[in-house]
N, C-alpha and C positions, 0 to 999 in steps of 0.2 A: 408484278409483271405476269402477264398471261402468256403461256406458251401455246402457240398455234401449232397444230399438228401438220405443219408444212412438209414434214418428212413422209407423209402418206405416199407421195409419189415415189419415194425411195423404197419404202417397205410395203406399201399397199395395205388394204384391209383383208384380213384373213379369217376364216371361220374355224372354230375349234372342232375337235373330233365329234363331239355330240351334235354339233350343227345348231345348237340353241343360242349361241352367243357370237357376236362379232368381236374380234380382237384387233385393236389398233396399236401399233407400236410407234411411240413417239421418242425421238432422240433428243435428249436434254443437254443443253450447253453446260460446261463444267461449273461456271459461277452459279447458275440457277440450281444445279444439282446440290452444291454445297449449301446454298441458302435453304433449300427444301429440307435437307437433312437437319440443319440447325433449327429451323422453324417448326418442323414436324408436319408441314403441309406443302402442297404444290397445286398450282392453278394451271390447268390445261384445257384449252379451248373454252374457257369461261367457266369450267367446273372446278371447284376446289376439292382436293382430295386430302383428307387427313391421313397421315402416314402412321401405321402401327409401328411398334418397336421392331417388329420382324422386317417390315418393308424398309424402315430407316436403316436397319443393320444391313440389309441386302444392297441398298443404294450406296451405303458407305463402302462396302466391300467392292462393288462394281466401280465406284469412283476411284478408290485407291488403285485398283488394277488398271483402269484406264490412264491414270496419271503415270503409273510405272511404264505402261506401254508407250505412252507419248514420250516420256523421257528416254526410253530405249530407242525410239525412232529418231528423236532429235540427235542423240549420240551417234547412231548409225549414219544418219545423213551428214553430220559434220565430218565423220571419218571418210565417207565417200567423197565429199567436197574436198577434203584435205588431200586425198589421193590424186584428184584431178589437178589441184594446185601444184602438188609435188611433181607430177608429170610435166606440167607446164614449166616449172622452174628447172627441172632436169633438162628438158628440151632447150631452154634458153641457155643453160650452162654448156650444153653440147654445141650449140650454135656458136657461142663465143670461142670455144676451143677449136672448132672447125675453121672459124674465121682467122684465128691466130695461126693455125697450120697453113692456111692459104696465104697469109701475109708472109710467113717464113719462106714458102715455096716461091713466091713472086720476088721477094727480096733476093733470094738465091739466084734466080734467073737474071735479075738486073745486075747483080754483083759480078756475074760471069760475063757481062757485056751483052747479054741477050736483049733482043727487042721484044717487049711485051706489048700487048694491046693497051690502048689508053685507059680502058676501064679497069685494067688490073693495076696500072700505075696509080690511078685515082683511088682505088680501093686501099692500096698499101699506104698511100699518103694520108688518107682519112683515118685508117685503123691504127697505124703505127708510124707517125711522122719521123721519129728518131731512126727506126730501122730503114725507112725510105732514104733518109740522108746518107746513112752508112753504105747502103747498097749503091747509090749514085756515085759516091766517092770511090768505092771499089770498082765500079764499071769503067771509070777513067783509066784504070790501069789494066783492064782486060784486053786480051788479044782476040778472043772469039767474039762474034756477034751473031749468034743464032737467033732466028726468028721463032717465037713461041705463039701458040694458040692460047686463048684465055684460060686461066686457072679457076675462073669463077664459074659457078653453075647457078642457073636460075633456081631460086628457092620458092616453093609454093607455101603460102602461110598455112599453118596448121590450125584447124578448128578444134576447140576443146568443148566437150559436152559436159556442162556443169550439172546437168540433170542426171548424169549417169550414176546408177546405184541409189538414186533417191527414192524413198518410200513416200508415196503421195496419199497416205492415209492418216487419219487421227482417231483416237479412241474416245468414246463418250459412253454415257449411261443411257440405256433405253428403258422406257417404262411401258409395259403392256397394259392396255386398259380394255377390259371387257365390258360390253354393254349388252344387257339382256332385259328381261321382264322386270327384274328387281332394280335396274338402274345401272350406272356405271361404277366399276371398281378397278383398282389396280390388282392385276393378277400375276404380274411378273416383273422382274427387274434383272437386267443383264447388262454386261459391258459389251459394246459393239465397235466394229471398225467401220468408219465411213470415209469416203473420198473427200479430200480437202476441196473447197470451192474457192474460186478466184476472188470472190467478194468479201 
């Protein structure tokens, strides 16, 4: 497999201090990096580079570090996602408790013989039919018939940000290739952080 240096747009071509060489940084996918370490060579832009023991060792160290960083990011993203899910579940539980409290309040009003809005009565019937029946039975014996405003309030649906706290980077191995009068050679290896792409 030939690695095309499509990452030039991300890293560009830079000149070293002496100005006699162009250095191009190519970010290599994890599977290709591992394959190159095992084979001892890598093909970039149609050129095959034999990897010295020193370069192979540097690539292995950069690969290991990139895998550790990627694992850390996955763990951190999972924790951030779990926090949003826990918030959502907490809000759902709170909503259930609030609905239960409203049902009790409405049932109490009905039981005292109060006249409640139709939507309150429908809410109680839907959320706790047994409580509704008991309240209606108690209302038959009530002497007062106070008229109440609704106990229900309009709830706006809450939006949850599942991207909150997510790290949108991945770590890879980058190979620096210098080209000069004597040809192209690998002059550096490093672990780099790059933005995830949607494709």
